[in-house]
C-alpha positions in Angstrom: 86.8 40.3 70.5 83.3 39.0 69.8 81.5 40.5 66.8 77.7 40.9 66.4 77.3 39.0 63.0 76.3 35.7 61.6 78.2 33.7 59.0 76.7 30.8 57.0 79.3 28.3 55.7 78.4 25.1 54.0 74.8 25.5 55.2 75.7 26.0 58.8 74.9 29.4 60.4 77.5 30.4 63.0 76.1 33.3 65.1 78.9 33.6 67.7 82.0 35.1 66.0 85.3 36.0 67.8 88.6 37.0 66.1 92.0 36.7 67.9 94.2 39.2 66.1 97.4 38.4 67.7 97.0 34.7 66.7 95.1 35.5 63.4 92.5 32.9 64.5 88.7 33.1 63.8 86.5 31.3 66.2 82.9 30.6 64.8 80.3 28.9 67.0 76.7 27.9 66.7 75.4 29.6 69.7 77.3 30.0 72.8 80.7 28.3 72.7 80.5 24.8 74.4 82.8 21.9 74.9 83.0 19.7 71.8 82.6 15.9 72.0 85.0 15.5 69.1 86.7 17.5 66.4 88.2 17.1 62.9 91.1 18.8 61.4 90.5 19.8 57.7 93.2 19.3 55.2 94.0 23.0 55.4 94.7 22.8 59.1 91.4 24.4 60.4 89.2 22.5 63.0 85.6 21.5 62.9 84.0 20.9 66.3 80.9 18.5 67.0 78.5 18.0 69.8 77.5 14.5 71.0 74.8 14.1 68.4 77.4 14.8 65.5 76.1 18.4 64.8 78.7 20.9 64.0 78.9 23.5 66.9 82.0 25.3 66.1 84.7 26.0 63.4 88.1 27.4 64.1 90.0 29.0 61.2 93.7 29.6 61.2 95.8 32.3 59.5 92.6 34.0 58.5 93.8 37.6 57.6 97.0 36.3 56.2 95.2 33.9 53.9 92.6 36.4 52.8 95.2 38.9 51.9 97.1 36.3 49.9 94.2 34.3 48.2 91.0 36.5 48.7 89.1 33.6 50.2 89.4 30.7 52.8 88.9 27.3 51.2 87.6 24.4 53.3 87.6 20.8 52.1 85.5 19.7 55.0 82.8 20.7 54.8 83.4 21.8 51.1 83.2 25.5 51.2 84.7 28.8 49.8 84.4 31.8 52.2 85.0 35.1 50.4 86.9 37.9 51.9 83.9 40.2 52.1 82.1 37.6 54.2 85.0 37.6 56.8 86.2 41.1 56.8 83.6 42.5 59.3 84.8 40.0 61.8 88.5 40.9 61.3 88.1 44.8 61.3 86.3 44.9 64.5 89.2 43.6 66.5 
């Protein structure tokens, strides 16, 4: 389910947010979702998606609710960021 909100992580504002409750996956996109030219997996197993110019266009976060309940935040080592539970909870509760 898509949620009307924006979320800024590591200086990138994602304004298209969709949470898959069944898979516990949060999809964050800059604008409308588009096909990525390439992607990078973070050390934590999340995915960062890039356009042809190398700009970040999407971020896929795995095990979001589970990790927030356990740790209270999502840690990304690429790009380096900590995302607090209160930032992500609106996206998870709307599903």
